[in-house]
Backbone as CSV, one residue per row, in Angstrom:
resi,resn,N_x,N_y,N_z,CA_x,CA_y,CA_z,C_x,C_y,C_z
1,MET,183.516,332.086,-11.660,183.370,330.691,-12.120,182.168,330.593,-13.035
2,VAL,182.274,329.781,-14.071,181.177,329.604,-15.003,180.002,328.944,-14.301
3,THR,178.794,329.425,-14.603,177.597,328.899,-13.950,176.918,327.804,-14.754
4,VAL,177.435,327.522,-15.958,176.815,326.529,-16.821,177.341,325.139,-16.471
5,ASP,176.456,324.124,-16.424,176.903,322.748,-16.250,176.097,321.851,-17.181
6,ILE,176.437,320.567,-17.215,175.777,319.657,-18.145,174.282,319.597,-17.891
7,ALA,173.862,319.701,-16.635,172.447,319.654,-16.324,171.734,320.936,-16.733
8,ARG,172.471,322.022,-16.880,171.872,323.303,-17.249,171.703,323.430,-18.757
9,VAL,172.690,323.007,-19.510,172.678,323.313,-20.929,171.892,322.320,-21.758
10,ILE,171.742,321.064,-21.272,170.918,320.105,-21.994,169.526,320.242,-21.420
11,THR,168.720,321.136,-21.977,167.602,321.707,-21.243,166.284,321.506,-21.952
12,GLY,165.300,322.366,-21.639,163.945,322.270,-22.178,163.824,322.720,-23.600
13,ALA,162.620,323.088,-24.029,162.416,323.417,-25.438,161.320,324.441,-25.631
14,THR,161.276,325.026,-26.809,160.291,326.032,-27.152,158.921,325.422,-27.354
15,GLN,157.899,326.252,-27.452,156.530,325.775,-27.475,156.167,325.084,-28.774
16,SER,156.766,325.460,-29.880,156.367,324.945,-31.181,157.573,324.461,-31.947
17,ARG,157.384,323.544,-32.882,158.480,323.074,-33.718,158.805,324.120,-34.755
18,TRP,160.059,324.567,-34.736,160.482,325.681,-35.585,161.173,325.116,-36.808
19,THR,160.442,324.435,-37.666,161.034,323.794,-38.819,160.200,324.051,-40.047
20,ALA,160.794,323.795,-41.212,160.072,323.970,-42.461,158.866,323.053,-42.523
21,LYS,158.934,321.894,-41.845,157.822,320.957,-41.850,156.585,321.564,-41.209
22,GLU,156.741,322.596,-40.389,155.639,323.180,-39.642,155.176,324.510,-40.246
23,GLN,155.536,324.799,-41.481,155.219,326.099,-42.047,153.726,326.352,-42.146
24,SER,152.926,325.271,-42.194,151.484,325.467,-42.227,150.941,325.918,-40.878
25,HIS,151.761,325.777,-39.824,151.405,326.255,-38.491,152.563,327.108,-37.985
26,PRO,152.683,328.349,-38.483,153.851,329.167,-38.147,153.988,329.375,-36.653
27,MET,155.247,329.434,-36.242,155.562,329.586,-34.826,155.154,330.967,-34.339
28,ASN,154.581,331.009,-33.167,154.253,332.270,-32.528,155.550,333.012,-32.221
29,PRO,155.747,334.210,-32.799,157.009,334.924,-32.558,157.326,335.119,-31.087
30,ALA,156.283,335.184,-30.257,156.518,335.393,-28.829,157.205,334.198,-28.186
31,SER,157.128,333.022,-28.828,157.727,331.831,-28.245,159.170,331.627,-28.677
32,ILE,159.670,332.457,-29.590,161.049,332.368,-30.032,161.893,333.309,-29.188
33,PRO,162.963,332.822,-28.556,163.811,333.735,-27.790,164.267,334.906,-28.660
34,LYS,164.220,336.080,-28.091,164.585,337.282,-28.833,166.012,337.181,-29.363
35,ASP,166.212,337.682,-30.576,167.521,337.732,-31.254,167.980,336.379,-31.787
36,THR,167.142,335.329,-31.702,167.548,334.020,-32.216,167.828,334.064,-33.706
37,GLU,166.928,334.670,-34.477,167.094,334.696,-35.930,168.387,335.418,-36.316
38,LYS,168.677,336.532,-35.651,169.905,337.267,-35.952,171.147,336.437,-35.579
39,PHE,171.051,335.722,-34.456,172.178,334.885,-34.063,172.428,333.791,-35.093
40,LEU,171.364,333.148,-35.576,171.536,332.086,-36.572,172.115,332.643,-37.870
41,ASP,171.722,333.861,-38.233,172.349,334.510,-39.396,173.859,334.597,-39.198
42,ALA,174.263,335.033,-38.008,175.689,335.204,-37.722,176.412,333.860,-37.657
43,LEU,175.765,332.844,-37.103,176.353,331.510,-37.021,176.609,330.947,-38.411
44,VAL,175.605,331.029,-39.269,175.754,330.503,-40.626,176.824,331.287,-41.384
45,ALA,176.858,332.595,-41.192,177.859,333.429,-41.868,179.276,333.066,-41.424
46,ALA,179.431,332.678,-40.156,180.759,332.323,-39.637,181.257,330.993,-40.200
47,ASP,180.330,330.136,-40.638,180.682,328.867,-41.285,181.640,328.044,-40.423
48,VAL,181.223,327.798,-39.167,182.048,327.024,-38.233,181.336,325.711,-37.897
49,PRO,182.095,324.674,-37.550,181.459,323.412,-37.141,180.606,323.625,-35.896
50,HIS,179.381,323.115,-35.929,178.459,323.321,-34.815,177.495,322.151,-34.751
51,LEU,176.855,321.988,-33.599,175.799,320.993,-33.466,174.770,321.542,-32.486
52,LEU,173.566,321.755,-32.971,172.463,322.224,-32.136,172.023,321.105,-31.208
53,VAL,171.973,321.381,-29.903,171.514,320.409,-28.912,170.467,321.091,-28.039
54,GLY,170.127,320.480,-26.899,169.223,321.128,-25.977,167.783,321.134,-26.443
55,GLY,167.024,322.101,-25.901,165.585,322.103,-26.076,165.094,322.257,-27.490
56,ILE,165.687,323.179,-28.243,165.206,323.400,-29.605,165.503,322.180,-30.465
57,ALA,166.624,321.527,-30.242,166.909,320.278,-30.958,165.896,319.200,-30.573
58,LEU,165.573,319.119,-29.285,164.613,318.122,-28.811,163.283,318.249,-29.533
59,LEU,162.884,319.466,-29.847,161.595,319.689,-30.495,161.544,319.164,-31.920
60,GLN,162.668,318.785,-32.481,162.637,318.134,-33.780,162.012,316.745,-33.689
61,TYR,161.966,316.201,-32.480,161.577,314.808,-32.322,160.373,314.599,-31.407
62,VAL,160.193,315.470,-30.404,159.049,315.341,-29.502,158.562,316.735,-29.125
63,ASP,157.284,316.829,-28.751,156.742,318.087,-28.253,157.073,318.212,-26.777
64,THR,157.506,319.402,-26.372,157.906,319.579,-24.983,157.723,321.037,-24.576
65,ARG,158.585,321.580,-23.719,158.292,322.821,-23.021,159.123,323.992,-23.539
66,ASN,159.018,325.117,-22.830,159.668,326.356,-23.258,161.131,326.429,-22.840
67,THR,161.884,327.253,-23.556,163.213,327.655,-23.113,163.456,329.076,-23.587
68,GLN,164.366,329.748,-22.967,164.710,331.109,-23.377,166.159,331.198,-23.825
69,ASP,166.763,330.061,-24.157,168.143,330.075,-24.628,168.295,329.067,-25.754
70,ILE,169.504,328.960,-26.261,169.800,328.031,-27.349,171.151,327.399,-27.050
71,ASP,171.286,326.117,-27.380,172.438,325.337,-26.934,173.134,324.679,-28.117
72,PHE,174.472,324.727,-28.110,175.267,324.133,-29.175,176.481,323.418,-28.599
73,ILE,176.898,322.346,-29.269,178.278,321.884,-29.113,179.091,322.698,-30.106
74,LEU,180.033,323.460,-29.581,180.756,324.432,-30.409,182.073,324.785,-29.730
75,ALA,183.155,324.699,-30.470,184.463,325.050,-29.917,184.517,326.535,-29.580
76,LEU,185.203,326.864,-28.496,185.261,328.251,-28.056,185.923,329.140,-29.103
77,ASP,186.994,328.675,-29.729,187.658,329.476,-30.760,186.725,329.743,-31.933
78,ASP,185.876,328.767,-32.275,184.905,328.977,-33.357,183.796,329.916,-32.920
79,ALA,183.392,329.819,-31.658,182.357,330.722,-31.156,182.803,332.174,-31.254
80,LYS,184.088,332.406,-31.043,184.609,333.772,-31.100,184.594,334.347,-32.513
81,LYS,184.394,333.493,-33.520,184.313,333.957,-34.903,182.904,334.427,-35.275
82,ILE,181.939,334.214,-34.388,180.553,334.591,-34.666,180.357,336.048,-34.294
83,ALA,180.132,336.869,-35.290,179.993,338.315,-35.065,178.828,338.604,-34.121
84,GLY,179.114,339.383,-33.067,178.074,339.795,-32.137,177.898,338.872,-30.949
85,LEU,178.553,337.715,-30.953,178.442,336.791,-29.823,179.483,337.148,-28.776
86,GLU,179.031,337.385,-27.559,179.919,337.770,-26.462,180.032,336.615,-25.478
87,ILE,181.256,336.129,-25.269,181.502,335.062,-24.304,181.550,335.675,-22.915
88,ASN,180.673,335.228,-22.025,180.620,335.785,-20.673,181.479,335.016,-19.687
89,ASP,181.511,333.699,-19.850,182.241,332.884,-18.887,182.490,331.519,-19.508
90,SER,183.539,330.846,-19.064,183.832,329.530,-19.616,184.711,328.749,-18.655
91,ASN,184.614,327.423,-18.764,185.578,326.550,-18.119,185.997,325.510,-19.140
92,GLU,186.566,324.402,-18.701,187.156,323.452,-19.644,186.136,322.892,-20.630
93,PHE,184.917,322.641,-20.164,183.947,321.944,-20.991,182.704,322.750,-21.343
94,PHE,182.503,323.908,-20.700,181.293,324.685,-20.922,181.605,326.167,-21.076
95,ALA,180.705,326.864,-21.740,180.805,328.323,-21.824,179.409,328.898,-21.905
96,GLN,179.289,330.115,-21.439,178.028,330.834,-21.508,178.274,332.130,-22.257
97,ALA,177.379,332.434,-23.195,177.538,333.616,-24.032,176.194,334.286,-24.222
98,HIS,176.248,335.499,-24.775,175.023,336.226,-25.117,175.163,336.820,-26.512
99,PHE,174.052,336.837,-27.217,173.949,337.531,-28.494,172.739,338.444,-28.355
100,GLY,172.977,339.716,-28.097,171.862,340.599,-27.748,171.230,340.106,-26.461
101,ASP,169.916,339.856,-26.511,169.214,339.351,-25.337,169.133,337.830,-25.293
102,LEU,169.722,337.152,-26.283,169.657,335.693,-26.356,170.809,335.064,-25.580
103,GLN,170.504,334.141,-24.663,171.540,333.380,-23.986,171.932,332.195,-24.849
104,VAL,173.218,332.008,-25.050,173.750,330.904,-25.850,174.657,330.079,-24.945
105,ASP,174.272,328.824,-24.696,175.060,327.926,-23.853,175.848,326.980,-24.746
106,LEU,177.119,326.826,-24.457,178.024,326.060,-25.296,178.575,324.864,-24.551
107,LEU,178.513,323.701,-25.182,179.203,322.509,-24.726,180.467,322.399,-25.569
108,ARG,181.611,322.461,-24.941,182.867,322.524,-25.687,183.344,321.122,-26.060
109,PRO,183.721,320.899,-27.301,184.179,319.575,-27.726,185.514,319.157,-27.122
110,ALA,186.069,319.965,-26.218,187.203,319.486,-25.421,186.772,318.317,-24.540
111,ASN,185.482,318.261,-24.208,184.950,317.094,-23.525,184.850,315.950,-24.538
112,PRO,185.483,314.801,-24.289,185.507,313.733,-25.287,184.132,313.241,-25.720
113,LEU,183.171,313.204,-24.785,181.828,312.768,-25.183,181.175,313.788,-26.101
114,PHE,181.324,315.067,-25.781,180.741,316.101,-26.634,181.350,316.041,-28.042
115,ARG,182.654,315.804,-28.097,183.303,315.690,-29.414,182.758,314.480,-30.172
116,HIS,182.577,313.372,-29.470,182.027,312.180,-30.111,180.638,312.461,-30.675
117,ILE,179.799,313.135,-29.903,178.442,313.457,-30.365,178.511,314.393,-31.571
118,LEU,179.384,315.386,-31.513,179.548,316.333,-32.619,179.933,315.601,-33.903
119,GLU,180.809,314.625,-33.788,181.368,313.966,-34.977,180.516,312.819,-35.496
120,THR,179.655,312.244,-34.649,178.965,311.010,-35.059,177.445,311.058,-34.971
121,GLU,176.879,312.049,-34.297,175.428,312.057,-34.063,174.795,313.326,-34.630
122,SER,175.104,313.612,-35.887,174.652,314.854,-36.511,173.680,314.573,-37.647
123,THR,172.638,315.392,-37.721,171.725,315.384,-38.856,171.461,316.841,-39.227
124,THR,170.816,317.085,-40.342,170.535,318.451,-40.774,169.061,318.761,-40.567
125,SER,168.783,319.879,-39.915,167.409,320.335,-39.721,167.265,321.751,-40.262
126,THR,166.063,322.077,-40.690,165.783,323.401,-41.233,165.026,324.224,-40.210
127,PHE,165.560,325.392,-39.901,164.950,326.330,-38.976,164.716,327.629,-39.730
128,GLY,163.471,327.888,-40.116,163.216,329.063,-40.922,164.004,328.977,-42.219
129,ARG,164.884,329.936,-42.440,165.693,329.947,-43.661,167.069,329.308,-43.462
130,HIS,167.298,328.725,-42.289,168.611,328.198,-41.965,168.618,326.671,-41.929
131,SER,169.679,326.081,-42.458,169.935,324.654,-42.296,171.055,324.502,-41.272
132,LEU,170.766,323.806,-40.176,171.725,323.675,-39.085,172.037,322.216,-38.832
133,GLN,173.277,321.951,-38.451,173.626,320.621,-37.986,173.014,320.434,-36.602
134,THR,172.212,319.400,-36.458,171.414,319.167,-35.258,171.686,317.772,-34.726
135,VAL,171.695,317.636,-33.419,171.968,316.346,-32.808,170.857,315.351,-33.159
136,SER,171.238,314.092,-33.328,170.279,313.028,-33.621,169.509,312.650,-32.354
137,PRO,168.375,311.931,-32.501,167.666,311.463,-31.302,168.566,310.636,-30.381
138,ARG,169.364,309.728,-30.959,170.258,308.928,-30.132,171.271,309.814,-29.406
139,GLY,171.790,310.830,-30.093,172.723,311.738,-29.455,172.104,312.473,-28.281
140,LEU,170.853,312.894,-28.427,170.160,313.563,-27.323,169.975,312.623,-26.139
141,ILE,169.584,311.389,-26.425,169.418,310.413,-25.347,170.732,310.232,-24.595
142,ILE,171.829,310.102,-25.324,173.142,309.911,-24.688,173.497,311.113,-23.818
143,LEU,173.297,312.329,-24.326,173.626,313.525,-23.557,172.797,313.617,-22.281
144,LYS,171.526,313.305,-22.384,170.656,313.407,-21.206,170.985,312.325,-20.177
145,LEU,171.289,311.123,-20.643,171.708,310.080,-19.711,173.022,310.449,-19.028
146,TYR,173.923,311.052,-19.764,175.206,311.501,-19.217,175.001,312.522,-18.098
147,ALA,173.961,313.341,-18.240,173.711,314.390,-17.256,173.037,313.872,-15.999
148,LEU,172.270,312.786,-16.100,171.434,312.365,-14.973,172.196,312.062,-13.686
149,PRO,173.309,311.336,-13.713,173.982,311.051,-12.441,174.360,312.307,-11.654
150,SER,174.783,313.360,-12.361,175.141,314.583,-11.645,173.898,315.234,-11.035
151,LEU,172.760,315.111,-11.696,171.523,315.648,-11.133,171.131,314.908,-9.860
152,TYR,171.295,313.593,-9.871,170.997,312.815,-8.667,171.908,313.232,-7.514
153,ARG,173.191,313.417,-7.814,174.121,313.811,-6.745,173.787,315.191,-6.192
154,GLN,173.276,316.064,-7.071,172.891,317.409,-6.633,171.556,317.408,-5.894
155,GLY,170.828,316.299,-5.950,169.510,316.239,-5.337,168.469,317.029,-6.095
156,ASP,168.706,317.238,-7.378,167.791,318.035,-8.196,166.730,317.119,-8.813
157,ILE,165.720,316.797,-8.007,164.688,315.849,-8.430,163.878,316.407,-9.589
158,THR,163.616,317.712,-9.587,162.778,318.304,-10.626,163.418,318.137,-12.004
159,ARG,164.669,318.525,-12.133,165.320,318.413,-13.442,165.584,316.964,-13.827
160,ALA,165.902,316.132,-12.847,166.094,314.717,-13.145,164.817,314.113,-13.705
161,SER,163.683,314.485,-13.133,162.404,313.971,-13.625,162.121,314.461,-15.041
162,ILE,162.476,315.708,-15.317,162.284,316.256,-16.661,163.146,315.510,-17.668
163,TYR,164.389,315.258,-17.300,165.299,314.554,-18.210,164.801,313.141,-18.488
164,GLU,164.360,312.457,-17.440,163.845,311.112,-17.630,162.605,311.127,-18.523
165,SER,161.768,312.138,-18.367,160.596,312.275,-19.227,161.005,312.502,-20.676
166,ASP,162.022,313.345,-20.894,162.513,313.595,-22.256,163.052,312.313,-22.883
167,ILE,163.825,311.545,-22.109,164.387,310.301,-22.622,163.270,309.316,-22.965
168,THR,162.254,309.256,-22.108,161.120,308.370,-22.368,160.427,308.747,-23.670
169,ALA,160.202,310.035,-23.870,159.538,310.498,-25.093,160.376,310.186,-26.324
170,LEU,161.688,310.386,-26.225,162.571,310.074,-27.345,162.602,308.572,-27.622
171,GLN,162.652,307.769,-26.575,162.653,306.325,-26.762,161.335,305.839,-27.362
172,ASN,160.250,306.523,-27.049,158.945,306.141,-27.591,158.870,306.376,-29.093
173,THR,159.511,307.442,-29.566,159.424,307.790,-30.993,160.653,307.370,-31.790
174,HIS,161.796,307.219,-31.114,163.039,306.847,-31.793,163.782,305.827,-30.934
175,LEU,163.201,304.637,-30.825,163.724,303.621,-29.919,165.193,303.323,-30.208
176,THR,166.004,303.416,-29.160,167.427,303.116,-29.247,167.747,302.079,-28.192
177,SER,168.387,300.979,-28.563,168.648,299.902,-27.618,169.789,300.270,-26.681
178,PRO,169.766,299.723,-25.456,170.881,299.951,-24.530,172.224,299.538,-25.123
179,GLU,172.214,298.524,-25.991,173.450,298.060,-26.610,174.082,299.121,-27.509
180,GLU,173.271,300.064,-27.983,173.791,301.171,-28.785,174.316,302.306,-27.914
181,ILE,173.778,302.432,-26.713,174.035,303.597,-25.870,175.128,303.343,-24.831
182,LEU,175.004,302.250,-24.108,175.873,302.019,-22.954,177.353,301.900,-23.312
183,PRO,177.720,301.243,-24.423,179.153,301.204,-24.755,179.755,302.585,-24.988
184,ILE,178.962,303.505,-25.504,179.456,304.870,-25.712,179.659,305.559,-24.375
185,LEU,178.699,305.422,-23.469,178.784,306.086,-22.170,179.817,305.443,-21.254
186,SER,180.171,304.189,-21.519,181.080,303.481,-20.615,182.449,304.144,-20.513
187,SER,182.839,304.880,-21.547,184.135,305.559,-21.520,184.072,306.916,-20.823
188,HIS,182.864,307.334,-20.437,182.702,308.698,-19.931,182.003,308.762,-18.568
189,LEU,181.559,307.602,-18.060,180.917,307.546,-16.747,181.652,306.552,-15.863
190,THR,181.560,306.744,-14.560,182.104,305.758,-13.634,181.268,304.484,-13.711
191,GLU,181.804,303.414,-13.184,181.076,302.136,-13.221,179.744,302.251,-12.495
192,SER,179.735,302.931,-11.353,178.478,303.066,-10.596,177.473,303.920,-11.350
193,ASP,177.938,305.005,-11.984,177.030,305.846,-12.761,176.489,305.083,-13.971
194,LEU,177.345,304.307,-14.601,176.899,303.526,-15.758,175.837,302.511,-15.338
195,HIS,176.027,301.903,-14.168,175.029,300.952,-13.648,173.698,301.669,-13.413
196,GLU,173.766,302.876,-12.866,172.543,303.648,-12.613,171.839,303.994,-13.922
197,VAL,172.599,304.394,-14.919,172.030,304.726,-16.226,171.385,303.493,-16.859
198,SER,172.009,302.337,-16.712,171.443,301.107,-17.240,170.095,300.803,-16.589
199,LYS,170.007,301.017,-15.272,168.749,300.808,-14.562,167.674,301.764,-15.068
200,ILE,168.052,303.004,-15.354,167.090,303.985,-15.873,166.520,303.526,-17.213
201,LEU,167.387,303.046,-18.082,166.921,302.559,-19.380,165.971,301.375,-19.217
202,ASP,166.264,300.488,-18.279,165.374,299.353,-18.027,164.013,299.843,-17.527
203,GLU,164.032,300.829,-16.633,162.777,301.359,-16.101,161.955,302.036,-17.197
204,ILE,162.621,302.760,-18.083,161.926,303.418,-19.177,161.335,302.384,-20.137
205,SER,162.088,301.338,-20.413,161.588,300.271,-21.276,160.343,299.631,-20.676
206,HIS,160.375,299.391,-19.368,159.209,298.814,-18.687,158.019,299.771,-18.754
207,LYS,158.282,301.047,-18.558,157.202,302.037,-18.615,156.554,302.067,-19.997
208,LEU,157.384,302.062,-21.037,156.850,302.114,-22.401,156.072,300.851,-22.749
209,SER,156.474,299.717,-22.172,155.775,298.463,-22.477,154.329,298.502,-21.991
210,ARG,154.038,299.332,-20.998,152.674,299.423,-20.506,151.744,300.096,-21.491
211,PHE,152.321,300.833,-22.445,151.505,301.543,-23.418,151.365,300.781,-24.730
212,GLN,152.020,299.644,-24.844,151.892,298.849,-26.049,150.534,298.166,-26.090
213,ARG,149.910,298.221,-27.255,148.608,297.600,-27.430,148.759,296.072,-27.473
214,PRO,147.794,295.359,-26.894,147.846,293.900,-26.979,147.792,293.431,-28.420
215,SER,148.455,292.311,-28.717,148.430,291.754,-30.059,147.018,291.332,-30.424
216,ASP,146.703,291.404,-31.721,145.393,290.985,-32.183,145.152,289.506,-31.918
217,ASN,146.227,288.761,-31.686,146.102,287.324,-31.469,145.872,286.957,-30.001
218,THR,145.842,287.992,-29.149,145.655,287.702,-27.730,144.262,288.100,-27.294
């Protein structure tokens, strides 16, 4: 059985922002998962629809923590076109692969939400010499909110806390209203899960309001 799940693949991030914008502060090679550059060469050469998600995508928008893998929304048939990528395991919505020593986690667009994110929440980011389709801040928020109910059911407080922290950081820098998010999730979560996600957004909004500076008129 595949060991990858939504809570596993929408994950942490590398130590430094790996973008052209950061060329004045080059990334420490030790912080880049081994074989990443070669994998991106192969991905670009395959010329398949893709969307970078997970930790490295998160670092386009906020500073956060390390990861030793890379995550994409990518169809399994397209993944098989990437030279050197070995699919280790898969189920209906997820797959786990390796490229050399690099772990590559795949969210399959057979999942309707993943397909929606792939088709509507894409921007272009530069990673070294590569231009990759990367998930937008709103897309990341939606994916992380989608994952939270399953984390609560699993009793995984540590990862749930990390996800909530990531969402808070994204909301602080790229504020997205619940009215933009909840209608999208309503087709993919149960009513009770959607209610829980709505409460999380309210709590995050309240938390962020504590950091707002008082008006000059007060």
